[in-house]
All heavy atoms as a GROMACS GRO file, in nm:
protein
  534
    1MET      N    1   2.930  -3.891  -3.174
    1MET     CA    2   2.866  -3.866  -3.046
    1MET      C    3   2.769  -3.980  -3.014
    1MET      O    4   2.699  -4.027  -3.102
    1MET     CB    5   2.788  -3.737  -3.053
    1MET     CG    6   2.849  -3.627  -2.971
    1MET     SD    7   2.733  -3.499  -2.941
    1MET     CE    8   2.809  -3.368  -3.032
    2GLY      N    9   2.764  -4.018  -2.888
    2GLY     CA   10   2.673  -4.124  -2.846
    2GLY      C   11   2.535  -4.068  -2.814
    2GLY      O   12   2.511  -3.949  -2.817
    3LYS      N   13   2.446  -4.158  -2.785
    3LYS     CA   14   2.309  -4.119  -2.750
    3LYS      C   15   2.307  -4.064  -2.607
    3LYS      O   16   2.386  -4.102  -2.523
    3LYS     CB   17   2.217  -4.240  -2.758
    3LYS     CG   18   2.208  -4.298  -2.896
    3LYS     CD   19   2.078  -4.263  -2.956
    3LYS     CE   20   2.069  -4.328  -3.093
    3LYS     NZ   21   1.954  -4.292  -3.162
    4SER      N   22   2.212  -3.974  -2.582
    4SER     CA   23   2.195  -3.918  -2.448
    4SER      C   24   2.140  -4.025  -2.355
    4SER      O   25   2.054  -4.104  -2.393
    4SER     CB   26   2.100  -3.799  -2.454
    4SER     OG   27   2.067  -3.757  -2.325
    5ASN      N   28   2.186  -4.025  -2.232
    5ASN     CA   29   2.135  -4.123  -2.136
    5ASN      C   30   2.037  -4.060  -2.038
    5ASN      O   31   1.987  -4.128  -1.950
    5ASN     CB   32   2.251  -4.189  -2.061
    5ASN     CG   33   2.334  -4.089  -1.982
    5ASN    OD1   34   2.319  -3.969  -1.999
    5ASN    ND2   35   2.420  -4.138  -1.897
    6LYS      N   36   2.007  -3.932  -2.051
    6LYS     CA   37   1.914  -3.865  -1.961
    6LYS      C   38   1.776  -3.858  -2.026
    6LYS      O   39   1.762  -3.828  -2.144
    6LYS     CB   40   1.961  -3.722  -1.931
    6LYS     CG   41   2.093  -3.717  -1.860
    6LYS     CD   42   2.079  -3.766  -1.718
    6LYS     CE   43   2.210  -3.763  -1.648
    6LYS     NZ   44   2.270  -3.890  -1.626
    7VAL      N   45   1.674  -3.886  -1.946
    7VAL     CA   46   1.536  -3.878  -1.992
    7VAL      C   47   1.468  -3.770  -1.909
    7VAL      O   48   1.485  -3.765  -1.786
    7VAL     CB   49   1.465  -4.014  -1.974
    7VAL    CG1   50   1.320  -4.004  -2.009
    7VAL    CG2   51   1.533  -4.120  -2.057
    8CYS      N   52   1.392  -3.683  -1.974
    8CYS     CA   53   1.325  -3.572  -1.907
    8CYS      C   54   1.221  -3.625  -1.807
    8CYS      O   55   1.138  -3.709  -1.844
    8CYS     CB   56   1.258  -3.484  -2.012
    8CYS     SG   57   1.168  -3.346  -1.941
    9PRO      N   58   1.222  -3.578  -1.683
    9PRO     CA   59   1.123  -3.624  -1.585
    9PRO      C   60   0.983  -3.569  -1.613
    9PRO      O   61   0.885  -3.627  -1.567
    9PRO     CB   62   1.177  -3.572  -1.452
    9PRO     CG   63   1.267  -3.458  -1.486
    9PRO     CD   64   1.320  -3.488  -1.623
   10ASN      N   65   0.970  -3.458  -1.689
   10ASN     CA   66   0.840  -3.401  -1.720
   10ASN      C   67   0.769  -3.474  -1.833
   10ASN      O   68   0.654  -3.515  -1.820
   10ASN     CB   69   0.852  -3.253  -1.759
   10ASN     CG   70   0.871  -3.164  -1.638
   10ASN    OD1   71   0.850  -3.206  -1.525
   10ASN    ND2   72   0.911  -3.042  -1.662
   11CYS      N   73   0.837  -3.486  -1.949
   11CYS     CA   74   0.770  -3.538  -2.069
   11CYS      C   75   0.819  -3.676  -2.111
   11CYS      O   76   0.758  -3.739  -2.196
   11CYS     CB   77   0.786  -3.440  -2.184
   11CYS     SG   78   0.956  -3.415  -2.236
   12GLY      N   79   0.930  -3.725  -2.056
   12GLY     CA   80   0.978  -3.858  -2.087
   12GLY      C   81   1.062  -3.866  -2.214
   12GLY      O   82   1.103  -3.975  -2.253
   13ARG      N   83   1.090  -3.753  -2.279
   13ARG     CA   84   1.174  -3.754  -2.400
   13ARG      C   85   1.321  -3.760  -2.363
   13ARG      O   86   1.361  -3.719  -2.255
   13ARG     CB   87   1.151  -3.626  -2.481
   13ARG     CG   88   1.024  -3.626  -2.557
   13ARG     CD   89   1.022  -3.506  -2.650
   13ARG     NE   90   0.889  -3.448  -2.639
   13ARG     CZ   91   0.861  -3.321  -2.630
   13ARG    NH1   92   0.956  -3.232  -2.633
   13ARG    NH2   93   0.738  -3.280  -2.619
   14ARG      N   94   1.400  -3.807  -2.458
   14ARG     CA   95   1.545  -3.810  -2.440
   14ARG      C   96   1.598  -3.668  -2.454
   14ARG      O   97   1.557  -3.594  -2.542
   14ARG     CB   98   1.607  -3.901  -2.546
   14ARG     CG   99   1.752  -3.932  -2.517
   14ARG     CD  100   1.806  -4.030  -2.614
   14ARG     NE  101   1.751  -4.163  -2.583
   14ARG     CZ  102   1.758  -4.265  -2.663
   14ARG    NH1  103   1.814  -4.254  -2.780
   14ARG    NH2  104   1.709  -4.380  -2.627
   15MET      N  105   1.692  -3.629  -2.367
   15MET     CA  106   1.745  -3.494  -2.367
   15MET      C  107   1.859  -3.480  -2.467
   15MET      O  108   1.931  -3.576  -2.495
   15MET     CB  109   1.793  -3.456  -2.227
   15MET     CG  110   1.681  -3.461  -2.126
   15MET     SD  111   1.734  -3.416  -1.963
   15MET     CE  112   1.679  -3.248  -1.961
   16LYS      N  113   1.875  -3.361  -2.524
   16LYS     CA  114   1.982  -3.331  -2.619
   16LYS      C  115   2.100  -3.270  -2.545
   16LYS      O  116   2.082  -3.187  -2.457
   16LYS     CB  117   1.934  -3.230  -2.725
   16LYS     CG  118   1.813  -3.274  -2.802
   16LYS     CD  119   1.852  -3.366  -2.913
   16LYS     CE  120   1.727  -3.400  -2.994
   16LYS     NZ  121   1.752  -3.498  -3.093
   17GLN      N  122   2.220  -3.308  -2.587
   17GLN     CA  123   2.341  -3.257  -2.522
   17GLN      C  124   2.388  -3.128  -2.588
   17GLN      O  125   2.400  -3.121  -2.709
   17GLN     CB  126   2.452  -3.361  -2.531
   17GLN     CG  127   2.580  -3.318  -2.464
   17GLN     CD  128   2.679  -3.430  -2.456
   17GLN    OE1  129   2.644  -3.542  -2.422
   17GLN    NE2  130   2.803  -3.402  -2.488
   18GLN      N  131   2.410  -3.024  -2.507
   18GLN     CA  132   2.467  -2.899  -2.557
   18GLN      C  133   2.618  -2.900  -2.536
   18GLN      O  134   2.694  -2.877  -2.628
   18GLN     CB  135   2.406  -2.778  -2.488
   18GLN     CG  136   2.462  -2.648  -2.542
   18GLN     CD  137   2.400  -2.526  -2.476
   18GLN    OE1  138   2.327  -2.538  -2.379
   18GLN    NE2  139   2.430  -2.411  -2.529
   19PHE      N  140   2.660  -2.922  -2.413
   19PHE     CA  141   2.801  -2.936  -2.377
   19PHE      C  142   2.814  -3.067  -2.301
   19PHE      O  143   2.714  -3.122  -2.254
   19PHE     CB  144   2.849  -2.822  -2.286
   19PHE     CG  145   2.830  -2.685  -2.342
   19PHE    CD1  146   2.758  -2.590  -2.272
   19PHE    CD2  147   2.887  -2.649  -2.462
   19PHE    CE1  148   2.742  -2.462  -2.321
   19PHE    CE2  149   2.872  -2.521  -2.512
   19PHE     CZ  150   2.799  -2.427  -2.441
   20ILE      N  151   2.936  -3.114  -2.282
   20ILE     CA  152   2.956  -3.231  -2.197
   20ILE      C  153   2.917  -3.191  -2.056
   20ILE      O  154   2.967  -3.094  -2.002
   20ILE     CB  155   3.102  -3.280  -2.203
   20ILE    CG1  156   3.132  -3.330  -2.344
   20ILE    CG2  157   3.130  -3.387  -2.098
   20ILE    CD1  158   3.276  -3.365  -2.368
   21GLY      N  159   2.823  -3.263  -1.997
   21GLY     CA  160   2.776  -3.231  -1.862
   21GLY      C  161   2.658  -3.135  -1.860
   21GLY      O  162   2.619  -3.088  -1.754
   22LEU      N  163   2.597  -3.105  -1.979
   22LEU     CA  164   2.482  -3.015  -1.984
   22LEU      C  165   2.388  -3.062  -2.095
   22LEU      O  166   2.428  -3.068  -2.211
   22LEU     CB  167   2.527  -2.872  -2.011
   22LEU     CG  168   2.420  -2.765  -2.010
   22LEU    CD1  169   2.351  -2.756  -1.875
   22LEU    CD2  170   2.479  -2.631  -2.048
   23GLN      N  171   2.264  -3.098  -2.057
   23GLN     CA  172   2.167  -3.149  -2.153
   23GLN      C  173   2.035  -3.075  -2.138
   23GLN      O  174   2.002  -3.029  -2.029
   23GLN     CB  175   2.148  -3.299  -2.134
   23GLN     CG  176   2.276  -3.376  -2.157
   23GLN     CD  177   2.259  -3.524  -2.137
   23GLN    OE1  178   2.152  -3.574  -2.108
   23GLN    NE2  179   2.368  -3.597  -2.152
   24HIS      N  180   1.959  -3.066  -2.250
   24HIS     CA  181   1.832  -2.991  -2.252
   24HIS      C  182   1.720  -3.074  -2.315
   24HIS      O  183   1.745  -3.160  -2.398
   24HIS     CB  184   1.846  -2.863  -2.335
   24HIS     CG  185   1.951  -2.770  -2.289
   24HIS    ND1  186   1.947  -2.706  -2.168
   24HIS    CD2  187   2.066  -2.730  -2.346
   24HIS    CE1  188   2.053  -2.629  -2.154
   24HIS    NE2  189   2.128  -2.644  -2.262
   25CYS      N  190   1.597  -3.040  -2.278
   25CYS     CA  191   1.477  -3.098  -2.337
   25CYS      C  192   1.392  -2.986  -2.396
   25CYS      O  193   1.401  -2.871  -2.352
   25CYS     CB  194   1.398  -3.174  -2.231
   25CYS     SG  195   1.251  -3.254  -2.298
   26ARG      N  196   1.307  -3.019  -2.492
   26ARG     CA  197   1.221  -2.918  -2.556
   26ARG      C  198   1.119  -2.856  -2.459
   26ARG      O  199   1.076  -2.744  -2.480
   26ARG     CB  200   1.142  -2.982  -2.670
   26ARG     CG  201   1.221  -2.996  -2.795
   26ARG     CD  202   1.128  -3.035  -2.907
   26ARG     NE  203   1.159  -3.170  -2.947
   26ARG     CZ  204   1.080  -3.249  -3.016
   26ARG    NH1  205   0.962  -3.205  -3.055
   26ARG    NH2  206   1.116  -3.370  -3.048
   27CYS      N  207   1.081  -2.929  -2.357
   27CYS     CA  208   0.975  -2.880  -2.267
   27CYS      C  209   1.024  -2.776  -2.166
   27CYS      O  210   0.943  -2.720  -2.093
   27CYS     CB  211   0.911  -2.997  -2.193
   27CYS     SG  212   1.015  -3.072  -2.068
   28GLY      N  213   1.156  -2.750  -2.160
   28GLY     CA  214   1.206  -2.647  -2.070
   28GLY      C  215   1.287  -2.699  -1.953
   28GLY      O  216   1.332  -2.622  -1.869
   29MET      N  217   1.307  -2.830  -1.946
   29MET     CA  218   1.390  -2.889  -1.840
   29MET      C  219   1.534  -2.903  -1.890
   29MET      O  220   1.557  -2.923  -2.008
   29MET     CB  221   1.339  -3.027  -1.801
   29MET     CG  222   1.212  -3.025  -1.719
   29MET     SD  223   1.231  -2.948  -1.559
   29MET     CE  224   1.327  -3.068  -1.472
   30SER      N  225   1.628  -2.893  -1.799
   30SER     CA  226   1.769  -2.914  -1.830
   30SER      C  227   1.831  -2.999  -1.721
   30SER      O  228   1.775  -3.014  -1.612
   30SER     CB  229   1.843  -2.781  -1.839
   30SER     OG  230   1.801  -2.709  -1.951
   31TRP      N  231   1.948  -3.055  -1.752
   31TRP     CA  232   2.023  -3.133  -1.655
   31TRP      C  233   2.167  -3.089  -1.660
   31TRP      O  234   2.225  -3.075  -1.768
   31TRP     CB  235   2.014  -3.282  -1.689
   31TRP     CG  236   2.095  -3.368  -1.597
   31TRP    CD1  237   2.055  -3.418  -1.477
   31TRP    CD2  238   2.229  -3.414  -1.616
   31TRP    NE1  239   2.156  -3.491  -1.420
   31TRP    CE2  240   2.265  -3.490  -1.504
   31TRP    CE3  241   2.323  -3.396  -1.716
   31TRP    CZ2  242   2.389  -3.549  -1.492
   31TRP    CZ3  243   2.447  -3.455  -1.703
   31TRP    CH2  244   2.479  -3.531  -1.592
   32SER      N  245   2.224  -3.061  -1.544
   32SER     CA  246   2.363  -3.021  -1.532
   32SER      C  247   2.433  -3.118  -1.440
   32SER      O  248   2.375  -3.164  -1.341
   32SER     CB  249   2.374  -2.880  -1.476
   32SER     OG  250   2.508  -2.847  -1.451
   33LYS      N  251   2.558  -3.148  -1.471
   33LYS     CA  252   2.634  -3.243  -1.390
   33LYS      C  253   2.648  -3.194  -1.246
   33LYS      O  254   2.646  -3.273  -1.153
   33LYS     CB  255   2.772  -3.261  -1.453
   33LYS     CG  256   2.848  -3.379  -1.406
   33LYS     CD  257   2.973  -3.396  -1.490
   33LYS     CE  258   3.042  -3.525  -1.457
   33LYS     NZ  259   3.156  -3.550  -1.543
   34GLN      N  260   2.660  -3.062  -1.228
   34GLN     CA  261   2.678  -3.007  -1.093
   34GLN      C  262   2.547  -3.002  -1.013
   34GLN      O  263   2.545  -3.029  -0.894
   34GLN     CB  264   2.736  -2.865  -1.098
   34GLN     CG  265   2.879  -2.859  -1.138
   34GLN     CD  266   2.895  -2.835  -1.288
   34GLN    OE1  267   2.798  -2.802  -1.356
   34GLN    NE2  268   3.014  -2.852  -1.338
   35SER      N  269   2.436  -2.963  -1.078
   35SER     CA  270   2.313  -2.937  -1.003
   35SER      C  271   2.199  -3.034  -1.030
   35SER      O  272   2.095  -3.024  -0.965
   35SER     CB  273   2.266  -2.795  -1.030
   35SER     OG  274   2.241  -2.778  -1.168
   36GLY      N  275   2.211  -3.125  -1.125
   36GLY     CA  276   2.103  -3.219  -1.155
   36GLY      C  277   1.997  -3.154  -1.243
   36GLY      O  278   2.027  -3.065  -1.323
   37PHE      N  279   1.870  -3.196  -1.230
   37PHE     CA  280   1.761  -3.142  -1.312
   37PHE      C  281   1.718  -3.005  -1.262
   37PHE      O  282   1.712  -2.981  -1.142
   37PHE     CB  283   1.640  -3.236  -1.309
   37PHE     CG  284   1.662  -3.363  -1.386
   37PHE    CD1  285   1.692  -3.481  -1.320
   37PHE    CD2  286   1.652  -3.364  -1.524
   37PHE    CE1  287   1.713  -3.598  -1.391
   37PHE    CE2  288   1.673  -3.481  -1.595
   37PHE     CZ  289   1.703  -3.598  -1.528
   38PHE      N  290   1.688  -2.914  -1.355
   38PHE     CA  291   1.635  -2.782  -1.320
   38PHE      C  292   1.554  -2.729  -1.438
   38PHE      O  293   1.569  -2.775  -1.551
   38PHE     CB  294   1.747  -2.683  -1.284
   38PHE     CG  295   1.845  -2.655  -1.395
   38PHE    CD1  296   1.826  -2.548  -1.482
   38PHE    CD2  297   1.956  -2.736  -1.414
   38PHE    CE1  298   1.917  -2.523  -1.584
   38PHE    CE2  299   2.046  -2.712  -1.515
   38PHE     CZ  300   2.027  -2.604  -1.600
   39GLU      N  301   1.464  -2.635  -1.409
   39GLU     CA  302   1.380  -2.575  -1.513
   39GLU      C  303   1.446  -2.447  -1.562
   39GLU      O  304   1.491  -2.365  -1.484
   39GLU     CB  305   1.241  -2.545  -1.458
   39GLU     CG  306   1.141  -2.519  -1.566
   39GLU     CD  307   0.998  -2.532  -1.517
   39GLU    OE1  308   0.976  -2.595  -1.412
   39GLU    OE2  309   0.911  -2.477  -1.584
   40ARG      N  310   1.453  -2.433  -1.696
   40ARG     CA  311   1.516  -2.315  -1.755
   40ARG      C  312   1.425  -2.194  -1.742
   40ARG      O  313   1.303  -2.205  -1.747
   40ARG     CB  314   1.546  -2.337  -1.904
   40ARG     CG  315   1.654  -2.438  -1.928
   40ARG     CD  316   1.699  -2.440  -2.072
   40ARG     NE  317   1.595  -2.453  -2.173
   40ARG     CZ  318   1.545  -2.568  -2.216
   40ARG    NH1  319   1.588  -2.681  -2.165
   40ARG    NH2  320   1.452  -2.571  -2.308
   41SER      N  321   1.488  -2.076  -1.728
   41SER     CA  322   1.415  -1.949  -1.729
   41SER      C  323   1.471  -1.864  -1.842
   41SER      O  324   1.583  -1.889  -1.890
   41SER     CB  325   1.430  -1.878  -1.594
   41SER     OG  326   1.564  -1.840  -1.575
   42PRO      N  327   1.397  -1.763  -1.888
   42PRO     CA  328   1.445  -1.681  -2.001
   42PRO      C  329   1.575  -1.607  -1.973
   42PRO      O  330   1.646  -1.573  -2.066
   42PRO     CB  331   1.331  -1.581  -2.023
   42PRO     CG  332   1.212  -1.641  -1.960
   42PRO     CD  333   1.262  -1.728  -1.848
   43GLY      N  334   1.611  -1.583  -1.849
   43GLY     CA  335   1.732  -1.508  -1.816
   43GLY      C  336   1.858  -1.592  -1.805
   43GLY      O  337   1.964  -1.541  -1.775
   44MET      N  338   1.850  -1.722  -1.832
   44MET     CA  339   1.966  -1.809  -1.819
   44MET      C  340   2.051  -1.807  -1.946
   44MET      O  341   1.998  -1.807  -2.056
   44MET     CB  342   1.924  -1.953  -1.792
   44MET     CG  343   1.870  -1.977  -1.656
   44MET     SD  344   1.835  -2.152  -1.636
   44MET     CE  345   1.801  -2.154  -1.463
   45VAL      N  346   2.182  -1.808  -1.926
   45VAL     CA  347   2.278  -1.814  -2.036
   45VAL      C  348   2.372  -1.930  -2.008
   45VAL      O  349   2.428  -1.939  -1.899
   45VAL     CB  350   2.358  -1.683  -2.049
   45VAL    CG1  351   2.460  -1.693  -2.159
   45VAL    CG2  352   2.266  -1.565  -2.071
   46PHE      N  353   2.390  -2.018  -2.107
   46PHE     CA  354   2.477  -2.134  -2.091
   46PHE      C  355   2.606  -2.106  -2.166
   46PHE      O  356   2.605  -2.065  -2.280
   46PHE     CB  357   2.410  -2.259  -2.147
   46PHE     CG  358   2.279  -2.289  -2.078
   46PHE    CD1  359   2.160  -2.249  -2.134
   46PHE    CD2  360   2.278  -2.355  -1.957
   46PHE    CE1  361   2.040  -2.274  -2.070
   46PHE    CE2  362   2.160  -2.381  -1.893
   46PHE     CZ  363   2.039  -2.341  -1.949
   47ALA      N  364   2.720  -2.127  -2.097
   47ALA     CA  365   2.849  -2.096  -2.157
   47ALA      C  366   2.954  -2.194  -2.106
   47ALA      O  367   2.931  -2.269  -2.011
   47ALA     CB  368   2.890  -1.954  -2.121
   48LEU      N  369   3.068  -2.193  -2.172
   48LEU     CA  370   3.183  -2.271  -2.126
   48LEU      C  371   3.281  -2.178  -2.057
   48LEU      O  372   3.307  -2.068  -2.106
   48LEU     CB  373   3.253  -2.340  -2.244
   48LEU     CG  374   3.178  -2.456  -2.306
   48LEU    CD1  375   3.252  -2.504  -2.430
   48LEU    CD2  376   3.162  -2.570  -2.208
   49GLU      N  377   3.332  -2.222  -1.943
   49GLU     CA  378   3.428  -2.143  -1.868
   49GLU      C  379   3.557  -2.223  -1.856
   49GLU      O  380   3.554  -2.343  -1.831
   49GLU     CB  381   3.371  -2.115  -1.729
   49GLU     CG  382   3.448  -2.018  -1.647
   49GLU     CD  383   3.372  -1.987  -1.519
   49GLU    OE1  384   3.290  -1.895  -1.520
   49GLU    OE2  385   3.396  -2.058  -1.419
   50ARG      N  386   3.670  -2.157  -1.875
   50ARG     CA  387   3.799  -2.225  -1.863
   50ARG      C  388   3.845  -2.227  -1.718
   50ARG      O  389   3.849  -2.123  -1.654
   50ARG     CB  390   3.904  -2.156  -1.950
   50ARG     CG  391   3.876  -2.170  -2.096
   50ARG     CD  392   3.977  -2.089  -2.176
   50ARG     NE  393   3.943  -2.090  -2.315
   50ARG     CZ  394   4.006  -2.165  -2.407
   50ARG    NH1  395   4.106  -2.240  -2.372
   50ARG    NH2  396   3.966  -2.161  -2.532
   51LYS      N  397   3.881  -2.346  -1.669
   51LYS     CA  398   3.932  -2.361  -1.533
   51LYS      C  399   4.062  -2.439  -1.538
   51LYS      O  400   4.075  -2.536  -1.612
   51LYS     CB  401   3.831  -2.436  -1.446
   51LYS     CG  402   3.708  -2.356  -1.416
   51LYS     CD  403   3.626  -2.420  -1.309
   51LYS     CE  404   3.506  -2.332  -1.279
   51LYS     NZ  405   3.427  -2.384  -1.170
   52THR      N  406   4.159  -2.396  -1.456
   52THR     CA  407   4.288  -2.464  -1.450
   52THR      C  408   4.282  -2.570  -1.341
   52THR      O  409   4.254  -2.539  -1.225
   52THR     CB  410   4.401  -2.364  -1.421
   52THR    OG1  411   4.397  -2.262  -1.520
   52THR    CG2  412   4.535  -2.431  -1.422
   53VAL      N  413   4.308  -2.694  -1.380
   53VAL     CA  414   4.311  -2.806  -1.287
   53VAL      C  415   4.450  -2.866  -1.296
   53VAL      O  416   4.484  -2.930  -1.395
   53VAL     CB  417   4.204  -2.911  -1.322
   53VAL    CG1  418   4.210  -3.027  -1.225
   53VAL    CG2  419   4.066  -2.849  -1.325
   54GLY      N  420   4.532  -2.839  -1.195
   54GLY     CA  421   4.672  -2.880  -1.201
   54GLY      C  422   4.744  -2.800  -1.308
   54GLY      O  423   4.747  -2.678  -1.303
   55LYS      N  424   4.798  -2.868  -1.408
   55LYS     CA  425   4.865  -2.799  -1.518
   55LYS      C  426   4.777  -2.791  -1.642
   55LYS      O  427   4.816  -2.731  -1.741
   55LYS     CB  428   4.995  -2.872  -1.553
   55LYS     CG  429   5.100  -2.863  -1.446
   55LYS     CD  430   5.228  -2.928  -1.489
   55LYS     CE  431   5.334  -2.914  -1.381
   55LYS     NZ  432   5.462  -2.970  -1.422
   56LYS      N  433   4.658  -2.852  -1.637
   56LYS     CA  434   4.569  -2.854  -1.753
   56LYS      C  435   4.462  -2.746  -1.742
   56LYS      O  436   4.418  -2.711  -1.633
   56LYS     CB  437   4.499  -2.989  -1.765
   56LYS     CG  438   4.592  -3.103  -1.799
   56LYS     CD  439   4.512  -3.229  -1.819
   56LYS     CE  440   4.602  -3.343  -1.859
   56LYS     NZ  441   4.526  -3.465  -1.882
   57VAL      N  442   4.420  -2.695  -1.857
   57VAL     CA  443   4.309  -2.600  -1.864
   57VAL      C  444   4.190  -2.676  -1.920
   57VAL      O  445   4.197  -2.729  -2.031
   57VAL     CB  446   4.344  -2.479  -1.953
   57VAL    CG1  447   4.224  -2.386  -1.964
   57VAL    CG2  448   4.464  -2.406  -1.897
   58LYS      N  449   4.081  -2.683  -1.842
   58LYS     CA  450   3.961  -2.756  -1.885
   58LYS      C  451   3.847  -2.659  -1.906
   58LYS      O  452   3.839  -2.555  -1.841
   58LYS     CB  453   3.921  -2.859  -1.781
   58LYS     CG  454   4.022  -2.970  -1.765
   58LYS     CD  455   3.968  -3.078  -1.677
   58LYS     CE  456   4.065  -3.194  -1.672
   58LYS     NZ  457   4.007  -3.309  -1.606
   59GLN      N  458   3.757  -2.693  -1.999
   59GLN     CA  459   3.637  -2.614  -2.021
   59GLN      C  460   3.522  -2.680  -1.946
   59GLN      O  461   3.496  -2.798  -1.964
   59GLN     CB  462   3.605  -2.604  -2.169
   59GLN     CG  463   3.703  -2.517  -2.244
   59GLN     CD  464   3.662  -2.499  -2.387
   59GLN    OE1  465   3.605  -2.588  -2.450
   59GLN    NE2  466   3.692  -2.384  -2.442
   60VAL      N  467   3.455  -2.603  -1.863
   60VAL     CA  468   3.346  -2.653  -1.780
   60VAL      C  469   3.220  -2.574  -1.813
   60VAL      O  470   3.224  -2.451  -1.821
   60VAL     CB  471   3.382  -2.634  -1.630
   60VAL    CG1  472   3.273  -2.688  -1.541
   60VAL    CG2  473   3.514  -2.700  -1.599
   61PRO      N  474   3.104  -2.642  -1.832
   61PRO     CA  475   2.982  -2.568  -1.860
   61PRO      C  476   2.933  -2.494  -1.734
   61PRO      O  477   2.937  -2.549  -1.624
   61PRO     CB  478   2.882  -2.675  -1.903
   61PRO     CG  479   2.935  -2.801  -1.848
   61PRO     CD  480   3.083  -2.786  -1.839
   62VAL      N  481   2.891  -2.370  -1.752
   62VAL     CA  482   2.836  -2.290  -1.642
   62VAL      C  483   2.703  -2.231  -1.685
   62VAL      O  484   2.677  -2.211  -1.802
   62VAL     CB  485   2.932  -2.176  -1.598
   62VAL    CG1  486   3.057  -2.232  -1.536
   62VAL    CG2  487   2.965  -2.086  -1.713
   63VAL      N  488   2.618  -2.202  -1.585
   63VAL     CA  489   2.490  -2.138  -1.609
   63VAL      C  490   2.498  -2.000  -1.547
   63VAL      O  491   2.520  -1.986  -1.427
   63VAL     CB  492   2.375  -2.219  -1.545
   63VAL    CG1  493   2.242  -2.150  -1.570
   63VAL    CG2  494   2.373  -2.360  -1.599
   64ARG      N  495   2.483  -1.898  -1.629
   64ARG     CA  496   2.484  -1.760  -1.581
   64ARG      C  497   2.344  -1.702  -1.593
   64ARG      O  498   2.264  -1.748  -1.673
   64ARG     CB  499   2.581  -1.677  -1.663
   64ARG     CG  500   2.724  -1.723  -1.648
   64ARG     CD  501   2.818  -1.633  -1.723
   64ARG     NE  502   2.953  -1.686  -1.712
   64ARG     CZ  503   3.041  -1.686  -1.811
   64ARG    NH1  504   3.011  -1.632  -1.927
   64ARG    NH2  505   3.160  -1.737  -1.793
   65HIS      N  506   2.318  -1.600  -1.513
   65HIS     CA  507   2.186  -1.535  -1.515
   65HIS      C  508   2.202  -1.391  -1.559
   65HIS      O  509   2.287  -1.318  -1.510
   65HIS     CB  510   2.124  -1.540  -1.376
   65HIS     CG  511   2.101  -1.680  -1.328
   65HIS    ND1  512   1.990  -1.752  -1.365
   65HIS    CD2  513   2.177  -1.763  -1.254
   65HIS    CE1  514   1.997  -1.872  -1.311
   65HIS    NE2  515   2.110  -1.882  -1.242
   66ARG      N  516   2.120  -1.353  -1.658
   66ARG     CA  517   2.118  -1.213  -1.702
   66ARG      C  518   2.042  -1.130  -1.601
   66ARG      O  519   1.947  -1.176  -1.540
   66ARG     CB  520   2.046  -1.199  -1.836
   66ARG     CG  521   2.135  -1.228  -1.952
   66ARG     CD  522   2.063  -1.193  -2.079
   66ARG     NE  523   2.046  -1.320  -2.150
   66ARG     CZ  524   1.957  -1.344  -2.243
   66ARG    NH1  525   1.870  -1.253  -2.278
   66ARG    NH2  526   1.950  -1.461  -2.301
   67ASP      N  527   2.083  -1.007  -1.584
   67ASP     CA  528   2.014  -0.918  -1.488
   67ASP      C  529   1.895  -0.851  -1.552
   67ASP      O  530   1.876  -0.837  -1.662
   67ASP     CB  531   2.110  -0.812  -1.436
   67ASP     CG  532   2.219  -0.877  -1.351
   67ASP    OD1  533   2.190  -0.982  -1.291
   67ASP    OD2  534   2.330  -0.823  -1.347
   0.00000   0.00000   0.00000
């Protein structure tokens, strides 16, 4: 695995990658390929979702919210 290229806008630390297209920082900030930077809340759940693109099935990171 290569080094992360995202730097946290709050604390300036390098972010850790959880999934391809989803990275986290210790201070509570995250970055998603779809939505950019956002602050995590306790009700968020990060998961992989399978999507069919043409004839291929790809896994895409999604952010779900607990009720």
